[in-house]
OpenMM code with the backbone's topology and positions (N, CA, C; nanometers):
from openmm import Vec3, app, unit

residues = "MET MET HIS VAL LYS THR THR LYS VAL LYS SER ILE THR ARG GLU ASN ILE GLY ILE LEU VAL ALA ALA LEU ILE ALA LEU ALA LEU ALA ILE LEU THR ASP ARG ARG GLY MET PRO HIS LYS TRP HIS THR ALA ILE ALA GLY THR ILE VAL PRO PHE LEU VAL VAL ILE LEU ALA PHE PRO LEU ARG TRP LYS ARG TRP SER PHE TRP ALA SER LEU ALA ILE CYS PHE ALA VAL HIS THR VAL LEU ILE TRP ILE PHE PHE GLN TYR ALA LEU SER ASN VAL ARG THR PHE GLY LEU LEU LEU TRP PHE PRO ILE ALA PHE VAL GLU MET PHE ALA LEU PHE VAL VAL VAL LYS SER VAL GLU GLU LYS ILE MET GLY LYS LYS GLU ARG ARG GLU ALA".split()
positions = [
    Vec3(-1.2334, -2.8321, 1.4163),
    Vec3(-1.2683, -2.7096, 1.3524),
    Vec3(-1.2839, -2.5655, 1.3931),
    Vec3(-1.3107, -2.5687, 1.5268),
    Vec3(-1.3747, -2.4182, 1.6061),
    Vec3(-1.2260, -2.3585, 1.5737),
    Vec3(-1.1133, -2.3841, 1.6218),
    Vec3(-1.0113, -2.3471, 1.5639),
    Vec3(-0.9839, -2.2915, 1.4334),
    Vec3(-1.0058, -2.3317, 1.3658),
    Vec3(-1.0517, -2.2957, 1.2033),
    Vec3(-1.1111, -2.1695, 1.1558),
    Vec3(-1.2651, -2.1653, 1.2529),
    Vec3(-1.3783, -2.0934, 1.2540),
    Vec3(-1.3153, -1.9567, 1.3236),
    Vec3(-1.2231, -1.9918, 1.4528),
    Vec3(-1.1854, -1.8537, 1.5328),
    Vec3(-1.0915, -1.8159, 1.4089),
    Vec3(-0.9861, -1.8697, 1.3604),
    Vec3(-0.8685, -1.7782, 1.3048),
    Vec3(-0.9516, -1.7089, 1.1879),
    Vec3(-1.0679, -1.7878, 1.1393),
    Vec3(-1.1133, -1.7057, 0.9857),
    Vec3(-1.2157, -1.5673, 1.0425),
    Vec3(-1.2701, -1.5742, 1.1393),
    Vec3(-1.3102, -1.4569, 1.2247),
    Vec3(-1.2135, -1.3638, 1.2455),
    Vec3(-1.1262, -1.4182, 1.2949),
    Vec3(-0.9934, -1.3220, 1.3552),
    Vec3(-0.9364, -1.2238, 1.1940),
    Vec3(-0.8784, -1.3386, 1.0741),
    Vec3(-0.8755, -1.2966, 0.9624),
    Vec3(-0.9334, -1.1581, 0.9234),
    Vec3(-1.0590, -1.2008, 0.9258),
    Vec3(-1.2099, -1.1157, 0.8356),
    Vec3(-1.2183, -0.9515, 0.9400),
    Vec3(-1.1880, -0.9704, 1.0816),
    Vec3(-1.2004, -0.8745, 1.1513),
    Vec3(-1.0748, -0.7629, 1.1024),
    Vec3(-0.9708, -0.8174, 1.0745),
    Vec3(-0.8273, -0.7677, 1.1031),
    Vec3(-0.8091, -0.7139, 0.9378),
    Vec3(-0.8970, -0.7803, 0.8641),
    Vec3(-0.9308, -0.7186, 0.7433),
    Vec3(-0.9641, -0.5834, 0.7192),
    Vec3(-1.0997, -0.6170, 0.8037),
    Vec3(-1.2095, -0.5167, 0.8346),
    Vec3(-1.1331, -0.3798, 0.8862),
    Vec3(-1.0684, -0.3857, 0.9926),
    Vec3(-1.0301, -0.2683, 1.0037),
    Vec3(-0.8775, -0.2141, 0.9433),
    Vec3(-0.8260, -0.3133, 0.8647),
    Vec3(-0.7413, -0.2539, 0.8131),
    Vec3(-0.7712, -0.1484, 0.6978),
    Vec3(-0.8947, -0.2022, 0.6328),
    Vec3(-0.9664, -0.1441, 0.5466),
    Vec3(-1.0497, 0.0107, 0.6009),
    Vec3(-1.0825, -0.0401, 0.6950),
    Vec3(-1.1345, 0.1228, 0.7674),
    Vec3(-1.0249, 0.1839, 0.7892),
    Vec3(-0.9115, 0.1264, 0.8470),
    Vec3(-0.8052, 0.2482, 0.8776),
    Vec3(-0.7417, 0.3115, 0.7094),
    Vec3(-0.7276, 0.2085, 0.6580),
    Vec3(-0.7190, 0.2557, 0.4930),
    Vec3(-0.7964, 0.3790, 0.4350),
    Vec3(-0.9097, 0.3664, 0.4702),
    Vec3(-1.0561, 0.4423, 0.4088),
    Vec3(-0.9813, 0.5698, 0.4957),
    Vec3(-1.0075, 0.5647, 0.5938),
    Vec3(-1.0186, 0.6683, 0.6939),
    Vec3(-0.8961, 0.7539, 0.6605),
    Vec3(-0.7604, 0.7097, 0.6519),
    Vec3(-0.6141, 0.7938, 0.6143),
    Vec3(-0.6754, 0.8198, 0.4425),
    Vec3(-0.7020, 0.7693, 0.3632),
    Vec3(-0.7423, 0.7888, 0.2283),
    Vec3(-0.8097, 0.9478, 0.2101),
    Vec3(-0.9455, 0.9067, 0.3106),
    Vec3(-1.0147, 1.0337, 0.2956),
    Vec3(-0.9584, 1.1368, 0.3509),
    Vec3(-0.8962, 1.1572, 0.4910),
    Vec3(-0.8173, 1.2755, 0.5170),
    Vec3(-0.7052, 1.2927, 0.4243),
    Vec3(-0.6613, 1.2682, 0.3436),
    Vec3(-0.5307, 1.3157, 0.3093),
    Vec3(-0.6175, 1.3551, 0.1705),
    Vec3(-0.7472, 1.2874, 0.1202),
    Vec3(-0.8392, 1.3891, 0.0196),
    Vec3(-0.8969, 1.5004, 0.0449),
    Vec3(-0.8777, 1.5468, 0.1303),
    Vec3(-0.9899, 1.6517, 0.2455),
    Vec3(-0.8207, 1.7438, 0.2707),
    Vec3(-0.7297, 1.6690, 0.2666),
    Vec3(-0.6167, 1.7685, 0.2972),
    Vec3(-0.6203, 1.8667, 0.1397),
    Vec3(-0.6086, 1.7815, 0.0863),
    Vec3(-0.5334, 1.8079, -0.0609),
    Vec3(-0.6592, 1.9145, -0.1070),
    Vec3(-0.7566, 1.8837, -0.0612),
    Vec3(-0.8960, 1.9801, -0.1420),
    Vec3(-0.8647, 2.1286, -0.0757),
    Vec3(-0.8313, 2.1406, 0.0865),
    Vec3(-0.8228, 2.2245, 0.1541),
    Vec3(-0.6978, 2.3031, 0.0965),
    Vec3(-0.6067, 2.2601, 0.0350),
    Vec3(-0.5278, 2.3123, 0.0149),
    Vec3(-0.5264, 2.3826, -0.1510),
    Vec3(-0.6319, 2.3473, -0.2073),
    Vec3(-0.6557, 2.3781, -0.3568),
    Vec3(-0.5869, 2.3061, -0.4662),
    Vec3(-0.5430, 2.1820, -0.4062),
    Vec3(-0.4962, 2.0952, -0.5038),
    Vec3(-0.5476, 2.0600, -0.6497),
    Vec3(-0.5350, 2.0061, -0.6989),
    Vec3(-0.5840, 1.9415, -0.8471),
    Vec3(-0.6463, 1.7935, -0.7934),
    Vec3(-0.7717, 1.7389, -0.8156),
    Vec3(-0.7978, 1.6155, -0.7819),
    Vec3(-0.7660, 1.5125, -0.8124),
    Vec3(-0.6580, 1.5286, -0.9341),
    Vec3(-0.5574, 1.4359, -0.9278),
    Vec3(-0.4991, 1.3371, -0.8583),
    Vec3(-0.4938, 1.4243, -0.7059),
    Vec3(-0.4011, 1.3670, -0.6202),
    Vec3(-0.5093, 1.2925, -0.5613),
    Vec3(-0.6375, 1.2772, -0.5644),
    Vec3(-0.6813, 1.2113, -0.5141),
    Vec3(-0.6730, 1.0325, -0.5631),
    Vec3(-0.6461, 1.0275, -0.6838),
    Vec3(-0.6142, 0.9091, -0.7274),
    Vec3(-0.4613, 0.8829, -0.7189),
    Vec3(-0.3402, 0.9984, -0.6697),
    Vec3(-0.2675, 0.9213, -0.6758),
    Vec3(-0.2256, 0.8933, -0.4988),
    Vec3(-0.3558, 0.9365, -0.4124),
    Vec3(-0.3656, 0.8552, -0.3233),
    Vec3(-0.4048, 0.7213, -0.2771),
    Vec3(-0.5853, 0.7161, -0.3427),
    Vec3(-0.5920, 0.5795, -0.3779),
    Vec3(-0.4773, 0.4898, -0.4781),
    Vec3(-0.4229, 0.5415, -0.5708),
    Vec3(-0.3412, 0.4395, -0.5654),
    Vec3(-0.2136, 0.4061, -0.5470),
    Vec3(-0.1791, 0.4734, -0.4326),
    Vec3(-0.0495, 0.4218, -0.2953),
    Vec3(-0.1341, 0.3621, -0.2044),
    Vec3(-0.2547, 0.4126, -0.1677),
    Vec3(-0.3303, 0.3141, -0.0157),
    Vec3(-0.3541, 0.1866, -0.0761),
    Vec3(-0.4320, 0.1250, -0.2036),
    Vec3(-0.4502, 0.0233, -0.2034),
    Vec3(-0.3380, -0.0788, -0.2207),
    Vec3(-0.2411, -0.0586, -0.3255),
    Vec3(-0.1490, -0.1290, -0.2982),
    Vec3(-0.0737, -0.1967, -0.2111),
    Vec3(-0.0559, -0.0808, -0.1262),
    Vec3(0.0007, -0.0953, 0.0245),
    Vec3(-0.0614, -0.1427, 0.1219),
    Vec3(-0.2187, -0.1275, 0.0808),
    Vec3(-0.3018, -0.2017, 0.1907),
    Vec3(-0.3180, -0.3175, 0.1376),
    Vec3(-0.2905, -0.3926, 0.0373),
    Vec3(-0.2638, -0.5332, 0.0036),
    Vec3(-0.1714, -0.6070, 0.0595),
    Vec3(-0.0447, -0.5477, 0.0405),
    Vec3(0.0408, -0.6360, 0.0358),
    Vec3(0.0597, -0.6551, 0.2094),
    Vec3(0.0473, -0.5075, 0.3079),
    Vec3(0.0162, -0.5472, 0.4779),
    Vec3(-0.0627, -0.6677, 0.4976),
    Vec3(-0.2197, -0.6269, 0.4103),
    Vec3(-0.3135, -0.7725, 0.4926),
    Vec3(-0.2328, -0.8634, 0.4386),
    Vec3(-0.1942, -0.9047, 0.3258),
    Vec3(-0.1353, -1.0667, 0.2931),
    Vec3(-0.0429, -1.1106, 0.3645),
    Vec3(0.0632, -1.0166, 0.4478),
    Vec3(0.1221, -1.0467, 0.5557),
    Vec3(0.1466, -1.0684, 0.6822),
    Vec3(0.0152, -1.1239, 0.7328),
    Vec3(0.0035, -1.0640, 0.8607),
    Vec3(0.1100, -1.1624, 0.9747),
    Vec3(0.1554, -1.2207, 0.9345),
    Vec3(0.2609, -1.3242, 0.9907),
    Vec3(0.3630, -1.2486, 1.0376),
    Vec3(0.4012, -1.1600, 0.9464),
    Vec3(0.5210, -1.0516, 0.9390),
    Vec3(0.5228, -0.9792, 1.0108),
    Vec3(0.4295, -0.9199, 1.0280),
    Vec3(0.3638, -0.7853, 1.1004),
    Vec3(0.4792, -0.7269, 1.2504),
    Vec3(0.4842, -0.8877, 1.3308),
    Vec3(0.5894, -0.8894, 1.4117),
    Vec3(0.7170, -0.8570, 1.3762),
    Vec3(0.7877, -0.8968, 1.2527),
    Vec3(0.9009, -0.8441, 1.2076),
    Vec3(0.9400, -0.6936, 1.1588),
    Vec3(1.0273, -0.6377, 1.2374),
    Vec3(1.0850, -0.5000, 1.2134),
    Vec3(1.1338, -0.4905, 1.1130),
    Vec3(1.2246, -0.6204, 1.0313),
    Vec3(1.2383, -0.6258, 0.8994),
    Vec3(1.1389, -0.5739, 0.7778),
    Vec3(0.9912, -0.6419, 0.8199),
    Vec3(0.8899, -0.6230, 0.7001),
    Vec3(0.8704, -0.4932, 0.7161),
    Vec3(0.8348, -0.4143, 0.8380),
    Vec3(0.8104, -0.2779, 0.8109),
    Vec3(0.9126, -0.1764, 0.7748),
    Vec3(1.0277, -0.2190, 0.7592),
    Vec3(1.1442, -0.1338, 0.7351),
    Vec3(1.1379, -0.1407, 0.5784),
    Vec3(1.1218, -0.2820, 0.5325),
    Vec3(1.1082, -0.2902, 0.3495),
    Vec3(0.9965, -0.2276, 0.3141),
    Vec3(0.8916, -0.2110, 0.4063),
    Vec3(0.7621, -0.1506, 0.3466),
    Vec3(0.7941, -0.0289, 0.3494),
    Vec3(0.8606, 0.0868, 0.4578),
    Vec3(0.8751, 0.1928, 0.4622),
    Vec3(0.9947, 0.2477, 0.3454),
    Vec3(1.0479, 0.1520, 0.3052),
    Vec3(1.1797, 0.1776, 0.1908),
    Vec3(1.0827, 0.1838, 0.0586),
    Vec3(0.9971, 0.0970, 0.0807),
    Vec3(0.9353, 0.0535, -0.0718),
    Vec3(0.8158, 0.2139, -0.0592),
    Vec3(0.7552, 0.2280, 0.0368),
    Vec3(0.6503, 0.3114, 0.0724),
    Vec3(0.7477, 0.4607, 0.0087),
    Vec3(0.8479, 0.5120, 0.0625),
    Vec3(0.9242, 0.6029, 0.0563),
    Vec3(0.9864, 0.6435, -0.1194),
    Vec3(1.0409, 0.4923, -0.2128),
    Vec3(1.0213, 0.5388, -0.3271),
    Vec3(0.8924, 0.5394, -0.4137),
    Vec3(0.7949, 0.4554, -0.3880),
    Vec3(0.7121, 0.4837, -0.4189),
    Vec3(0.6542, 0.6234, -0.4329),
    Vec3(0.6575, 0.6860, -0.3069),
    Vec3(0.6039, 0.8505, -0.2960),
    Vec3(0.6390, 0.9182, -0.3580),
    Vec3(0.7998, 0.8939, -0.3688),
    Vec3(0.8924, 0.9990, -0.4707),
    Vec3(0.8658, 0.9562, -0.6173),
    Vec3(0.8102, 0.8695, -0.6686),
    Vec3(0.8104, 0.8437, -0.8021),
    Vec3(0.6600, 0.8992, -0.8175),
    Vec3(0.5404, 0.8559, -0.7292),
    Vec3(0.4151, 0.9110, -0.7866),
    Vec3(0.3885, 1.0677, -0.7789),
    Vec3(0.4616, 1.1090, -0.6939),
    Vec3(0.5187, 1.2593, -0.6856),
    Vec3(0.5627, 1.3106, -0.8088),
    Vec3(0.6678, 1.3032, -0.8706),
    Vec3(0.7409, 1.3217, -0.9492),
    Vec3(0.6289, 1.2789, -1.0959),
    Vec3(0.5799, 1.1905, -1.0809),
    Vec3(0.4657, 1.1899, -1.1972),
    Vec3(0.3586, 1.2170, -1.2779),
    Vec3(0.2537, 1.2267, -1.1083),
    Vec3(0.1755, 1.3599, -1.0691),
    Vec3(0.1955, 1.5092, -1.1000),
    Vec3(0.3321, 1.4954, -1.0749),
    Vec3(0.3518, 1.6806, -1.0307),
    Vec3(0.4025, 1.7079, -1.1894),
    Vec3(0.4713, 1.6213, -1.2352),
    Vec3(0.5334, 1.6891, -1.3567),
    Vec3(0.5061, 1.6039, -1.4898),
    Vec3(0.4684, 1.5086, -1.5198),
    Vec3(0.4144, 1.4184, -1.6590),
    Vec3(0.2520, 1.4898, -1.6717),
    Vec3(0.2038, 1.4741, -1.5573),
    Vec3(0.0226, 1.5230, -1.5485),
    Vec3(0.0400, 1.6544, -1.4990),
    Vec3(0.1460, 1.7458, -1.5539),
    Vec3(0.1196, 1.8912, -1.4595),
    Vec3(-0.0192, 1.9456, -1.5063),
    Vec3(-0.0359, 1.9279, -1.6668),
    Vec3(-0.1516, 2.0182, -1.7202),
    Vec3(-0.2835, 1.9286, -1.6926),
    Vec3(-0.2650, 1.8035, -1.6129),
    Vec3(-0.4062, 1.7348, -1.6089),
    Vec3(-0.4855, 1.7898, -1.4148),
    Vec3(-0.6197, 1.8281, -1.4260),
    Vec3(-0.6463, 1.8674, -1.2757),
    Vec3(-0.6925, 1.7196, -1.2370),
    Vec3(-0.7844, 1.6645, -1.3221),
    Vec3(-0.8481, 1.5329, -1.2659),
    Vec3(-0.7697, 1.4295, -1.3409),
    Vec3(-0.7590, 1.3093, -1.2480),
    Vec3(-0.6988, 1.1919, -1.3363),
    Vec3(-0.8090, 1.0962, -1.2972),
    Vec3(-0.8954, 1.0297, -1.3470),
    Vec3(-0.9584, 0.9148, -1.2876),
    Vec3(-0.9081, 0.8084, -1.2380),
    Vec3(-0.9379, 0.7229, -1.1502),
    Vec3(-0.9150, 0.6273, -1.0838),
    Vec3(-0.9081, 0.4834, -1.1325),
    Vec3(-0.9825, 0.4835, -1.2749),
    Vec3(-0.9788, 0.3921, -1.3293),
    Vec3(-0.8530, 0.3866, -1.4152),
    Vec3(-0.8402, 0.5073, -1.4401),
    Vec3(-0.7262, 0.4957, -1.5829),
    Vec3(-0.5354, 0.4331, -1.4869),
    Vec3(-0.5974, 0.4791, -1.3648),
    Vec3(-0.4475, 0.4551, -1.2840),
    Vec3(-0.4772, 0.3138, -1.2394),
    Vec3(-0.5734, 0.2462, -1.1844),
    Vec3(-0.5884, 0.1440, -1.1086),
    Vec3(-0.5326, -0.0010, -1.1816),
    Vec3(-0.5405, 0.0096, -1.3173),
    Vec3(-0.4400, -0.1387, -1.4163),
    Vec3(-0.2535, -0.1246, -1.3627),
    Vec3(-0.2339, 0.0385, -1.3061),
    Vec3(-0.1052, 0.0716, -1.3063),
    Vec3(-0.0722, -0.0132, -1.1456),
    Vec3(-0.1586, 0.0596, -1.0749),
    Vec3(-0.1485, -0.0055, -0.9035),
    Vec3(-0.1606, -0.1559, -0.9232),
    Vec3(-0.2695, -0.1894, -0.9827),
    Vec3(-0.2784, -0.3571, -0.9716),
    Vec3(-0.1415, -0.4419, -0.9769),
    Vec3(-0.0525, -0.3588, -1.0874),
    Vec3(0.0563, -0.4306, -1.1960),
    Vec3(0.1386, -0.4075, -1.0239),
    Vec3(0.1675, -0.2918, -0.9612),
    Vec3(0.1991, -0.2311, -0.8684),
    Vec3(0.2568, -0.3284, -0.7384),
    Vec3(0.0500, -0.3571, -0.7372),
    Vec3(0.0847, -0.4659, -0.6083),
    Vec3(0.1536, -0.5623, -0.6051),
    Vec3(0.1743, -0.6647, -0.7168),
    Vec3(0.2307, -0.7915, -0.7400),
    Vec3(0.3688, -0.7658, -0.7070),
    Vec3(0.4411, -0.6364, -0.7992),
    Vec3(0.5516, -0.6197, -0.7950),
    Vec3(0.6065, -0.5973, -0.6375),
    Vec3(0.5245, -0.5249, -0.5658),
    Vec3(0.5374, -0.4831, -0.4383),
    Vec3(0.5452, -0.6042, -0.3290),
    Vec3(0.4657, -0.7343, -0.4123),
    Vec3(0.4823, -0.8475, -0.3207),
    Vec3(0.6600, -0.9049, -0.3139),
    Vec3(0.7060, -0.9171, -0.4371),
    Vec3(0.8326, -0.9460, -0.4554),
    Vec3(0.9476, -0.8748, -0.4084),
    Vec3(0.9132, -0.7100, -0.4524),
    Vec3(1.0130, -0.5967, -0.4098),
    Vec3(1.0198, -0.6515, -0.2438),
    Vec3(0.9179, -0.6359, -0.2047),
    Vec3(0.9605, -0.6003, -0.0235),
    Vec3(1.0016, -0.7112, 0.0532),
    Vec3(0.9353, -0.8507, -0.0489),
    Vec3(1.0280, -0.9541, 0.0291),
    Vec3(1.1676, -0.9215, -0.0147),
    Vec3(1.1983, -0.9048, -0.1299),
    Vec3(1.3436, -0.9099, -0.1699),
    Vec3(1.4222, -0.7933, -0.0740),
    Vec3(1.3830, -0.6724, -0.0330),
    Vec3(1.4481, -0.5649, 0.0775),
    Vec3(1.4087, -0.6008, 0.1720),
    Vec3(1.3153, -0.6752, 0.2564),
    Vec3(1.3472, -0.7582, 0.3463),
    Vec3(1.4756, -0.8835, 0.3902),
    Vec3(1.5202, -0.9400, 0.3085),
    Vec3(1.5775, -1.0301, 0.2872),
    Vec3(1.6957, -0.9531, 0.2972),
    Vec3(1.7252, -0.8643, 0.2170),
    Vec3(1.8498, -0.7442, 0.2064),
    Vec3(1.8817, -0.7383, 0.3845),
    Vec3(1.8005, -0.6322, 0.4281),
    Vec3(1.7683, -0.5602, 0.5225),
    Vec3(1.8411, -0.6991, 0.6524),
    Vec3(1.7786, -0.8579, 0.6250),
    Vec3(1.8317, -0.9284, 0.7179),
    Vec3(1.9479, -0.9802, 0.6902),
    Vec3(2.0328, -0.9728, 0.5684),
    Vec3(2.1318, -1.0279, 0.5393),
    Vec3(2.0981, -1.1899, 0.4824),
    Vec3(2.0113, -1.2459, 0.4772),
    Vec3(2.0122, -1.3539, 0.4342),
    Vec3(1.8413, -1.4173, 0.3971),
    Vec3(1.8608, -1.5239, 0.3214),
    Vec3(1.7516, -1.5676, 0.2480),
    Vec3(1.7012, -1.6184, 0.4098),
    Vec3(1.5282, -1.6232, 0.3846),
    Vec3(1.4585, -1.6503, 0.4649),
    Vec3(1.4444, -1.8162, 0.4155),
    Vec3(1.4384, -1.8757, 0.5405),
    Vec3(1.4371, -2.0334, 0.5608),
    Vec3(1.2750, -2.0699, 0.5406),
    Vec3(1.2592, -2.1427, 0.4367),
    Vec3(1.1187, -2.1654, 0.4061),
    Vec3(1.0464, -2.2736, 0.5300),
    Vec3(0.9466, -2.2734, 0.5836),
    Vec3(0.8999, -2.3651, 0.7022),
    Vec3(0.7820, -2.4710, 0.6330),
    Vec3(0.8191, -2.5847, 0.6235),
    Vec3(0.7379, -2.6787, 0.5953),
    Vec3(0.5672, -2.6562, 0.6482),
] * unit.nanometer
topology = app.Topology()
chain = topology.addChain("A")
for resn in residues:
    res = topology.addResidue(resn, chain)
    for name in ("N", "CA", "C"):
        topology.addAtom(name, app.Element.getBySymbol(name[0]), res)
């Protein structure tokens, strides 16, 4: 019973640290965009990027030691960043503010897509299907 309690405490601590780091990164990026005079819509782009990726990272702590996990996450992040930049720069070119609540449903769907895509890219990198453990 003690092992379960210790594991739960470690998990909660890891999640809290992850959330804190993500919040600090988001804050730093938001300050940077403000200092450069960029529209506030970029705050939504930042949060809409950090939240889905943070959830995926925190959902797979056992994969953190695998380089293939981080490589697949980096590939997905690069593709996501390019697509977000194109959308916010061109499709929302006349928009200065874009509320996070409007973007959150898209980020929510993306989070589930990332679960599948990250695993798929990781399997392609490794060149084989991951064996299921009992």
